N, C-alpha and C positions, 0 to 999 in steps of 0.2 A: 547593396542588398538591405532590404528592411526586414530586421530580426524581430520587430515587435509584433504583439498579436494583432489579428485582424479586428475589424469592427465587431464581427459576430463573436470572436473569441473574448473580447472584452465584455460583451454582453453576458455571455456565459459565465465568465468569472465573477462579474458583479451579482448575478443571479444566485450562484452557489454561496457566495459570501454572505449576501442578505438572507438567504435561507437559513444558513447555519447560525448566524447571529440571532435571528428571530427565534429560532428553536431552542437554543441553549444559552442561558445567561453566562457572561464572561467568567464568573466566579465558579461555574460548574463544569467548565469545559475539561474533558479528559478524565472524568470521575468513572467512567464505565462505558461499555459499548452503546452505540446509538440505539435508541428506542425503535422497536419494529415499526411503529406508526410513522416515525420520521423517515425511516428507510423506504417505506411504501410511498410516502410523500415525495421523496426524490425521484422514485420511479414514475409517479404521476406527473411530474414536472418534466420529464424527459432527460433527466441528467444521466440516468443509468443507461440510456440508450445512445448516448453520444458516441462512444467508441465502437459500437457494434456496426457491421456493414449493412448498408440498405437492403440487400438480399435477405438478411436475417430480421428485417423489421427495425433496424436501427437507423441512425442519423448519418452514418457513414464518415464520422470523424477519424481523424489519424492520431498517431501519438502525441502530437501537440495539443490537441483538444483533451485527450485523456489526462495529460500532465497538468493542465489548467485545473481540472475538477480535483485531481489527487492533491495538488499543492494546496488548494483551499481547504480540503479535509485536514490536511496536515496543520495549516495555519490556525484551525479551530480545535486542534488535537482530537478530532472526531475519530472515534475507534469504530472503523466500519469494514466489511468484507469487500470493498470496492476493487482493490487491486487483485485480491485472489479470485473473486467471483466474475467481476466483468472483464477485467483486463487479462486474466489468465485462463480460467475454465470456459467462460462463455465465449471468448475470443477463438478458442480451440474448436468448439462446437460449431461456431458460426462459420467457420471456413469448410464445413462438411455439408454438402447438398443432401437434403433429405432429413437433416437432424435439427432444422430451424424451429420445428413445433415445440422443442424443449425450451426455448429461450423467451417465449412470451411471458411467462410467469416470473422468470428471472429479471427481465427488463422492467417489469412493473413492480418489482420489490416484493413480490408475493412468494417466490421461491428462492431458496438459497442453494447455489451450485457450488460445491467445494472442489478444490484442486488437491488431488491425493496422489503423492509420488511414493511409489514402493516397488517391490519386486513380486511379479505375478507368474504363476503357472496358469496356462490356458488349455482348457480341454473342451473343444467345441465351443459353446457359448457360455461356458461357465469359468469362473476365476477363482483361484485360490492363491492367497498370499497375505501380506500385511503392509500397512502403511503407518510409520511410527509417529508422525507428528503432522496432523492435518488441521490447518487453521479453519475454524468455524465448523469443524467436523462433527461437533456434538449436536449441532441443530441444523445441519444441511438436510435439504430434501432430496438431494441427488448428488453424485460425485462423478467427477471426470478422473478416472484413475489412469496414471501415466506410468509406464515402465520403459524407460529408454526411449525408443522411437515408436512405441506402441501406446495406443490409448483406448479407453472404453468408457461408456457411461454406465453407471450402476445406480439403481434406485435406492433411495434412503431406506425403504422398508423391505428391501430384498432378503429373501430367505438365506440364512447363513452369514449375514452381515452382523457383527458385534462391534460396538464402540465403547471405548474406555476414556471417558472425559478427563481432560487435563486444563487445570486453570493456570493461565500463564500471567506474567508480570503486569501487563496492562489491563487485566480484569476480564478479557475475553476468554472463551473456552475453546480449547482445541480438543482433538481426540486421537487416539491410536485406533486404527481400523484393523480388524481381522476379517478376512474373507475366506469362507469355506464352501466352495462349490456355488458361488453366487452367480446369478443370471446377470449377463453383461452384454452390452450392445458395442461391437467394435466400431471404432471411428476410422474412416478411411483417410488417415493422416501420414504424413512423411516426417522424417527427423527434422527437417527445417521448419515444418508446421509447428511441431512440439518446441522447437528451440525458440521461435517467434513468440509463442504464447507465454512461456516462462520468461522470456525477456521483457515482454510487455508488463507482466506482473511485477517483476523486478523494477522496472522504470516507474511503476506507480509507487512502490516502496520509496524510491530515491526522491520523487517529487514530494511524498508526504514528509520526508525527513527535511527537505529544503523549506516547506512551509512551517514546520515545528521550529527550525532554526530561526525563521523570521519572527516568529512569536516570542522565542526566548530572547532574542537580541532586543525587541522593542520593550519587553517587560523588564529586562535587566538594566537597560539604559535608563528607563523611567524610574526604577527603584533606586539607581544610584544618584538620581538628582533629588530624591525624597529623604532617603536614609541619611541621617546626620551622625557623625562621630567626631568628638573633639570640637563640637560647635560648628562643623562645616559639613556640606554634603559630601559623601564619600566619592562622588564622581569627580570631585576636584583633586583627589589624590592621583598621582602619576601611575602608580601600580595598577589602579583600577582602570584608568583610562587605557593603558596598554592591554589589559585583558579584553576590554571592549573592543579595541581596535582589531585585535586578533579574531575575535568572534565575528566581526564585520567582514574581515578579509576572507575568512572561511566561508561566510555565507555568499559573498559575491562570487568566489571561485566556484562554489557549488552550484550557484545558479547558471554560471557560464557552461559547466559540463552538463547540467541538466538540459540546457537549452540545445546544446549540440546534439545530445542523444535524441531529444524529442523532434528535432528538425530532420532527422534522417528517416528515409522511408523504411517501414517496418519490413519490407520485403528485401531490402538492400543487403549485400553481403556484410557490411560493416556495421549493421544495426546492433547485432549482439555485442560486438566489441565496444561500441560507443556506450552502450548501457553498462556493460561491465566496467569500464573505465570511470564512468560516473559513480558507480556503486564503490569502487576502490577508494575513491577520494571522499565522497559525501558521507559514507558510513562513519569514517573516522572523524571527520569534521564535526558531524552532528553529535557524536558521543562527547567530543571535547567541549563543544558548546553547551550541551546540557549539563555536563559536570561543572563547567566554569560558572554557568547560570546559578546552579544550586549553591556553589561556594560563595558567590557574591551576595546571595540572599541570606546567607548565614543558616542558622539552625532550622528556621522555618522552611527553608528551601527543600528539605528531605520529606516534609510532611504532606499531607493531603490538603492542608489549608491553602496552599498556593499552587497555581498551575504548573510552575516549574518542576515541582516535584513529580507530578503526573507525567509531564512531558519527558522526564527522565526515564521513567519506566516505559513509556511508548517507544522512545528512541531505542532503548535497550533491546526491545523486541524486534523492531523494523530492521536494525543493523545486522541482525543475525539470520534473517529469513533468506533462504537460498545461499547460505554461506556468509562468512565474515568478510570484512575488508581485505584481510590478508590472503584469504583464499581467492578473491577476486584479482588481486595483484599477481598471484601465481598463475591464475588462468591467463592473464594478459601476457605474462612472460613466456608462457608456453606457446 
């Protein structure tokens, strides 16, 4: 069985990698959320349409295609709403016939659709409730509100909707949402539809973490060859070599678990389990790799001067979305 990417997937990976390299200098990666113009440019290239079904105007790609894009975003420490907006919220809407007109602006990078999880009271076509931590909620043009196995779309300018912005560690802005009798459109989804969409968003986070780990390893290995102590490169010290070896092993094991999850059909019964298993390992491995990288870079590692410090903050955010690694392990055990 050939587990490598297809020719089309290699072209997709190379296109995303070149785009990100051209848009952001290596010294500036991870300093803040991607500029709106760059996000729209990704839409114009069709990158945001890759994982959407053809019936919704997308390119019909599967989890493997989505992972290729997300991993490259992670490699560039690009702070974007790709996992939440495209793989989570848009994926849920795309599965609902008659709702596809909402996705044109999202796939083009013009509209931002945020995934909001909370507890809702429904009265006719009105919602009342709150969502405590909504990624990209401060600037979203619309929301997919999810409560258990139910979901609705809510316009960003709906009467009764208030947002309280929250700045988080990677520089992006989340929000707490309060809904008081907001007009909402129910989505005809099932519990399995909701689980698949949240698992797809989680898979995107895992892929971003693997991409970040690759960048951390490359930059730390290169630094250990340049940084000299006691007249010799620190990479010649056995303790440093052991740390780099552990980072490499963690990266390769993470890639294997990510590959297993991404090759699973998103509609299969074990898709959620494979994604959860990947999260359970990769979240811890990425956090350790980021901390190790910062330590080996010394005092400069925790500053904004080097990408490793920015990567640590991004990893800290991604590893905690939809629960931490220990929560994923408990879910697997259950």
